[in-house]
C-alpha positions in Angstrom: 0.8 9.0 11.9 -2.1 11.3 11.7 -5.3 10.5 13.6 -7.2 10.2 10.3 -4.7 7.7 8.9 -4.7 5.8 12.1 -8.5 5.6 12.2 -8.8 4.6 8.5 -6.2 1.9 9.0 -7.9 0.6 12.1 -11.2 0.1 10.3 -9.5 -1.3 7.2 -9.1 -5.0 6.7 -5.4 -4.4 6.5 -5.2 -2.1 9.6 -2.2 -4.0 10.9 0.2 -2.5 8.3 1.1 0.4 10.6 3.3 -1.9 12.7 5.4 -2.4 9.6 6.2 1.3 9.2 3.6 1.8 6.5 1.7 5.0 7.1 -1.4 4.5 4.8 -3.1 2.1 2.4 -1.9 4.5 -0.4 1.7 3.9 0.7 1.1 0.2 0.9 -0.2 0.2 -2.7 2.6 2.3 -4.1 5.3 0.2 -2.4 3.7 -3.1 -3.3 3.4 -2.0 -7.0 6.8 -0.5 -7.2 8.6 -3.6 -6.0 6.5 -6.5 -7.1 8.2 -8.5 -9.9 4.8 -9.4 -11.4 3.7 -5.8 -12.0 5.2 -4.2 -15.1 3.2 -1.0 -15.3 1.3 1.2 -12.9 -0.7 4.2 -14.0 -0.9 6.8 -11.3 -2.1 10.3 -10.9 -2.5 13.0 -8.3 -4.2 16.3 -7.9 -1.5 18.1 -5.9 2.2 18.5 -5.6 1.9 17.5 -1.9 0.4 14.2 -2.8 3.1 13.6 -5.5 5.8 14.2 -3.0 4.2 11.8 -0.5 3.9 9.2 -3.2 7.6 9.6 -4.2 8.5 9.4 -0.5 6.5 6.2 -0.1 8.2 4.4 -3.0 11.6 5.7 -1.7 11.0 3.8 1.5 11.8 0.6 -0.4 10.1 -2.8 -0.7 7.5 -3.9 1.9 8.9 -6.3 4.5 8.7 -10.0 3.6 6.5 -10.7 6.7 3.9 -8.1 5.5 3.9 -9.5 2.0 3.2 -12.9 3.4 0.3 -11.5 5.5 -1.1 -9.8 2.4 -0.8 -13.1 0.4 -2.7 -14.9 3.2 -5.5 -12.4 3.2 -5.8 -11.6 -0.5 -3.9 -14.4 -2.4 -7.1 -16.2 -3.2 -8.5 -13.3 -5.2 -8.6 -13.6 -8.9 -10.5 -10.4 -9.8 -10.8 -7.1 -8.1 -13.3 -5.4 -10.4 -16.2 -7.3 -9.1 -17.0 -9.1 -12.4 
């Protein structure tokens, strides 16, 4: 894991994801969205081929571990809106 990613995860409310073999919050998002039964569509975009390859690699790692999904539900399950409205 790069120092930048490690530092950003450390200060993130979900910094503990690194112990689940999740390299970044971006990877967390892609893996969550790709394997969540309640998500039918995800619109994504990238500005570089490098990022596209990283995103594909992230999804290719498979679903997030059940224990991590439970932690995410504990931390964020109460949220109804993420847009701030």
